[in-house]
N, C-alpha and C positions, 0 to 999 in steps of 0.2 A: 229381157230383163227389166223389173218396175224400174221407172225414174222419176215418176210424176201419177200423180190423180186429182182428176178433175172430178170436184165434188157439186152435187146440186141437190138443191130443196128445192121441194114445191107444196105449197098450201095447199089442200082439192077441202076445203070444211067441209060441203056435202057429200063426202063420201067415207064412208068407214073401208078398215083396214081390210075384211073381206071380201067388199066390193072392189078396190084397186089391186088387189091380190089378184080376181077373175080376169083383169083387163090381160096382165102377162102371160097368162099362164092357159089362153080360150084364144084359137088362132082365130076366129071370127071378130074378136073382140079387138084384138091388137092392129086386124085392117083398117077399122074406123079410125086408129088415132096413131100408129106408129109411122110409117110411109107411104101416108094417102095419098100424096106429091105422086105416088109411082102404083097404080094399081094394079098394074100387071106380079105385085108382089106377092109370091106366096110365102105363107107362111104354118110352118109344120113346129111342134113341140111337145116331146111326150112328159109330161109335169110329173116327174118322180123324181128322186135322189140317183142320179147316173143318167136321166133321161137324155137326147138330144134334141138340141132345137135348129131348126136352119132357117132363116131368113132370106129372101133372095128375089130381085128384080131383075129378068132374063133382057128385059128393055134398055137397063144402065151398064146389068154388066155387075152389079154388084148387091154384094149379098154379108152376111155372117153367119157362121155356126158355131157352134161347140158340146158342150154338158154343161148340165146341170149340177154345181159342183156342192151347193149345201141349197137344201127343200126343207124350211119351215114354213107350212102352211100358215098363209093370213098372215106375218111376217116377216120372211127373208127367203130373198133367193139369191144365189151367188154363181156367174156362169164362166166356163173359161168361154172366151171370144176371139174368135179366131176371122180375121175377113177376107173377101174373096173378092177379085177385079180391082183390087187395092193395090198389089204390086206389094204388101205387106203380109205375110201369116206368122208374126211372133205373136203368142199368146200372150193376151192381156185380159185382165179380168173385171167383171159388171158387177157390182153388190147392191141390190134394193134391196131397202128395210120398210115394212109398209107399218104404219098407224093409222087409227082416226084421224083422218084430216090432212094428212100428212103421209109424202113421199118422199125417202133419201137414197139418191144414187150416186156414187160412187165407181168412174170408171180408170182402172190402174193403168198404164200403157209405158210405151219404151223412149219416148221421147217427148221434150216438151212441147215442141209444136203441135202434135198429136193431141196432149192432155187441154192446149186453149181452144184447138177448135172442138174438143168435145164437148169442154164447159159450155160452148154455145149451140153444139149440135142439142146436145142433152137436155139445156135449156129449153129450146123449142118443142122437143118431142113433148116433155114433160107439160109441158103448155098446155100440148094441144090435147094431151090426156086430162087434162084441169076441164077442158071444154067438153069432155062428154059429162059432167058432175053440172053443169051450170043449168 
């Protein structure tokens, strides 16, 4: 059950919507910015409506997996999001929208503590993404 949503926007002036989109659907591109602190992370994604994704770091024992529930190329992605290794297996959702120079992300979760954490985590992750275009 969704109780809160963390919302993050990141301006990336040098990036077009298709370029930002590509960063999310290509495992090699994800490796460069998503969880670079964990170089053993495996990124799998089947970029299509109903496709599955799985990001997992064996070293940390933490990952996420789910399904692409909405898929509009160069515009938006919506993911069902399940954590692995965190003790929480409740479904969450991550919605990402892309436009030239801007990415917006909303992570809906079941607890206020989770949303506070996600606000900080996604801010950091999207800042690293911005660094790919500097």
